N, C-alpha and C positions, 0 to 999 in steps of 0.2 A: 504494500500500500504506500502511496506517495505521502510525503510529509505535509503536502498542501491539498486541500479540497476546496473547490469553489462551487457552492450550491447556488445556481443561477435562475432567477426569474420566478420565484415563488412568492406567494403572499406570506410575509414574515411577521409572525407574532412573537415579538421579543419578550413580552411580559416584564420588561425591565423597568426599574425605577428611573433610570437615566436615558433609556433608549426607547424611541417610539416604535409603534407597530407600523408596518409598511404594506400598502395594498400590493406592491410588487417590488422586490429588491433582491439583492444577492448577499450571501453570507460567505465570507472567506475564513477558512480554518487553516491555521498554521501551527505546527508543533503541538497539536492537541488542544489548542485554545481558539476561541473566537478572536480573530484578528481585526475584522472590519465588517460592518454592515452598511449597505448603501446600494445605489443604483450604478450600473455600468462598471462594476469592479472588474479588474483584470489581474491575473497572476500567472506568470510564466511557470511552467512545470507543475501546475496544479491538476489534479483529477477533477474534471468538470461533471457536475451532476445537473442534468436538465430538470429543473423544478417547475416547469410549466404545468399549470393545472394542479398545483399542490399547495398545501399549507406547511410552512416550515416553522417549527416552534421548539421550545425546550422539551427534552425528553421527559416523560412522566416520572414522578417520584413515588414509588410504592413505599410508604413510610412504616409499614409493619406487615411482615409475611413470615410464615413458618415454612421455608422452602423444603426442609427435610420431610415434610408430610406429603409431598407431591406424589408419592407412590399410590396414595389412596384418594386421588382426586375424584370429585363428583359422586361420591357414594351417599352423600346426604346423612341425615341423622340416624336412620335405621340401620344402615350398613350392610353387612354380608347376608348372603342367602340363608345361612344357617342360624341367623338370629343373634349372633354374637355382636355386641356393640363395637363399632370400629372407632376406637379412641386411642389416643397416644399411649395410655396406660396398657392397652392390649398389645399393640404392635411395637411400641418404642423399645422395650428391652431386647427385642430380637434383631435389631439392626447391627450389622457388622460395619466396620469402617467402609468397606466397599459399597454397602447399601446406602450409607450416608452420602458417599460421593455421588452415586447414581441418582439418588432422590434429589439432592441439592442441585446437581447439574441440570436435570430435566426441568426442575422448577424455575431455575434462573433463566434457562433458554426460553421457556415459555413466556417469561416476563419480557425478555428482549424482543421476542416476536410480536408482542403486544405494544411495542413502542415505549417500554419502560427502560430508562437508562440508569436509574438508581434504585436499589432495593435495600431496605433495612431488614436484615434476615435475623429474626429471633430464633436462634439455634439452640433450642432446649433439648439437646440430645444427651446421651450418656457422656459425662464430662471426662472421658478418657483421652489422653493425648492423641492416640491414633484416630479416634473419631473426630476430634477437633481438626487435626491435620487434614483428614479426608474432606471435611466440609470446606476448609480453606482452599484446598486444591481445586475443588469444584468452582469456588468463587473465581479463582485465577483463570480457569479454563473457560468460564462463561464470558468473561471479558468486559462486563459492565461495571459500573461503580457500585460498591456495596459498603454497608455497615454490618459487621458481624457482631451480633449481640450474644455474648456468652451467658447462658442461663442453665441452672441445674433444675431439671424437672422433678416433681414430687416423686415419681416412680423410680428415680435414680438416686435418691438421697441416702440409701444404705451405703455407708462407707464414703459418701460425699455429702457433707452437711450443706444445707441450703445457704445461699449467699456467696459472697466473694471467697470465703474460705474453702468452698467446695470446688473451686476452679483452679486448675494449674495453667495460669495464663502464660507462663514461660514457654509452654509447649506450642503456643499459637503464634507461629511466625507470621510476619507480614510478607506475603508473597509478592505484593506490588503496591505502588503508592495509591491505587484506586480502592483499596480496602482499608477501612478503619475499624477500630474495635470499640465496643461499648459493653456495659454491664447490665445484664438482665436481672432486675431485682426480684427477690422472692416476694410472695404475697404479703402485703403489709399487715393484714389481720392475723394470719396464721403465724407469722414470724414475730410480730410484736414491734411496736415503734422503736423501743430501745435498741433491740438487736439490729433493726433495719438502719437506724442512725449510724451505727458502727460500720456496717457494710458500705453505706453511701459515703461516709467519710474516707474509708479506705479506697473506694473507687475513685474519688476525687483526687486523692494523693497520687494515684497511678495515672491521672490524666484521662480517665475514662468517663464518657458521657453515661448517664443513668437512664435506663428505660424501665418503666414499671406499668404492669397491668393494674388498673384501679377501677372500682365501680362495676366489677363484673357481676356482682349479685348484691341484693339489698343489705347484706351484713356489712358492706363496706361504706355505707353512708357515714359521713363525718370523718373518714380516715384521712382525706386530703387536707382538711382544715387542721387536723392533728399534726400532720407533717409540716404544715406551715408554721404552726405554733412552736415546733421544735427547731425552726430555722432551716429545714431541709429542702424546701422548694426553691427553684431558681431556673434561670434560662438554660442550665445544663442538664435539666431533667425533662424527659419526654413521658407524658402520661397517656396510656392507651386504653381505649374503649370508653370509659367514663359514663357508662349507661345508668348506673345507680348511684348518683351523687346528689347531695342536697345543696341548697342555696349557699350554705357556708363554704362548701367545697369549691363550688364554681367561682364564688367571689375570691377565694384564696388563689385559685389558678390565675384569675385575671390580675389580681394585685401583684403577684410575683412574676407575671409574664412568663409563665411556664407553658411550653408548647404541648399541644394535645393532638392525638391521632385518632381518627374514627375509622372503623372498618364496617361501614353501614350494611353492606350485603350480608356479611358474616354475622354481625350482631343480631340482625332480624331473623335470618334463616336459622341461626343457632339457638334462638329463643332467649337471648340475653335480655333484650329490651329495645325499645326505640332509641336510636342514637340521639343525644341531646343537642341537636343542631341549633334549634332556635335559642335554647338557653345559652349556648356558647356565643352565638351571634349577638344576642342582647348585651353581652358583656364585652364585646369587641374582641373575642377570641376567634382566630381564624385557624381551623384545624388542618392538618395534613390528612391524607387519605391512604388507607392500606387495604390489601386483599385479605390478610390474616391467613386462614386455612382454606385451601381450594377444595376441601371435602364438601363444603356447603356454599361455595361462592365462585363466580367466574374469576379467572386469574388476570384480569385486565383492569385498568383504571377507568376506562370508558364506563363500565358497569357501576363503579363506585361513584363517579360523578353523577350519573343519572339517578342512582339511589339517593344520594345526598339532596339533589334538587327536588326529587319527588317527595321525600319525607318532609322537607321544609314547606313545600307548597301544600301538601296535605294538611299540615299543622295550621297554616294560614286559613285554608278553606274550612276546616273544622271549626275554627273560632268564628269565622264569618257565618257559617250555618247556625251556630249556637247563639247568634245575635250579640257577640261580644264586641266591645268597642276597642279602640286603640290597636287595631290589627297591625302585625309586623309587616314590613315590606317583603315582597316576594324576593327570594334569593335570585340573583342574576347569574347568567352564564359567565359573566366576567369575573365574578367572585369565585365561582366553583372551579373554573379552569386554573385559578391561582392556588386553590386548595391542592390541586393535583400536581402542581409544579413548584412555585415559589414558596408557598407555605409548607409544603411537604419537605422541601429542602431545608427550610429553617428548623422544622421539627426533627430532622435527622442530624442537625448540627452541621449542615453543609451549605448553609445559605450564602456563604461568601464565595463559593466556588461553582455552584450549579443552581438549577431551578429557573434561570432566565438566560436569554441570549444577549450578552453584553460583552464588548471588547475586554479581553483579559480573563473572562471566565472560561471554565472548561467547556469544550465543544461537545456537550451532551445534547444531541439534536435528534428530533424525529421529523421525517418528511411524510406528510399524509396526502394521499391522492384525493382530489376533489372531483374527478371526472367519472367516478363510479355512480351507478344508478341509485345507490342507497342514500346519497345526499345531494345529487345534482337536481336542479340548479342551486347554486350557493346564494342564499339571501344574506347571511351573516356568517363570516368565517368562524367566529368563536362559538356561535350557536350551533353551527354544523359539527364542530368537534365535540361539544358537550352533549347535545341532544341526539345527533344523528349517526356519528361515526362508530365504527367498531374495528376489530383487529384487521379486517380485510382491507382497510384503507391505509395500513402501514406499508410504506414503500421503501424508505431508507431509515436506518437507525445508526447513529454514531455515538460512541461513548469515549470521551477524551480524544476525539478526532479519529478513533479507530472505527472502521466500518464493520458493524455487526449484522446488519440486514442490508442487502443490496437488491433493489428492484423486487422487493417482497419476499426474498429468500434469505434465510439465515446463512451466514458464512461459516458457521461451525459445522462439525461433523455430526449431523443430525442422526444419521443411521446408527452410529456408535452410541450416541446418547439414548436413543430409543431402545436398543438392544440391552444396554446396561440397566435401564429402568425396568424393563420387562423381567429380566433375570432376578433383579432385586425384589420386585413386587411379588413374584411367585414364591421366592425363598422365604421372605418375611411373612407372607400370608399363610404359608403352610406351617411355619413354626408357631405362629400366633393362633392357629386353629381357625383361621378365616377361610381356608381353602383345603379341600381334600389333598392328600399327598399326591394323588394322580393329577392334580391341577384342574383346569377347567373354569377358572374365573372365580373372582371373589363373590 
């Protein structure tokens, strides 16, 4: 691949604070960064991408995903044919390092193919050095920008205490500059605030960002305000889900400018609760969006944007039908597309390097076809992305200037990734009792 790429003639949505959107413009990429945006750009020795009839925009940011669970995509809540619930507690203990690699790789490649250039991967696998190394190898091979969130799952806590003490972070090498590391906090209710405070302090001493599931069930109401009272909240903490929080929790998040991530499709399909979109917006909190687990949700951010918009609009119209006054404004597509890019990057701790197209930022770019029947004719480019597009519109994907999707096709060895995933899926399913030894499907 050439060091320079010139994306020519597309509708450019920079979504930048300092760089305007363009009805038609060129984007020049040099040494993995956005070098220039404008009309009539020229660059000798650049690979030229004809972006006629496309939208060029920042790659989507998936702010929360469990990539290692990709072997059991789309099974839903009921799971296997023999009635065994398909949950991480059932299949997780049976993963070998090779299975972790295969599952993480196919999950991340699926993200790339959907136009996602950054994934925050909550890797709550068995915290053995070989498992962590296998996951990181998959991150390296997938080629996109990632945050690897180290977490100890409850089913693996025998011999590995929850929290930072259960992780051997020295085993987790940085394979490349595009992967960063973060700490996946244990459950604040089960662990207790005192113990949690020690883990968070240790994580900060190691320079790790903190990611925490909060508000996953009603027992967690008030826990975020307790964290705030202990001085634990801040801009280096990312709170995920937040479905069951009370007003004091939400006020604390706003007061401490703590980023939030919603996984709206997963939260609703998984029975957690309605995501608190309106409560967040009312307080000026702009969430990032995540896929979470593909077992119950599509693996793309198009679906998450539509779910977010639909939930907020439904809230508005429910209040209107009930005759309530002081109705909230309808969420706009311009707000939602920022949740999926700029705000997601901020929630990942990467807001200074990705999430928008601005000179000097990393060239994390998706080129979306606008000439397909599913969204033609274009009345509003941002509306087309948020309401109408899907993964079939993804034409080119670049992460750090590296071409990962070219004219709709992944540049990775897809056949190898599929074969590895199928082998791993059958092996783990058999060991977990989800599939007969003879095989035949979960």
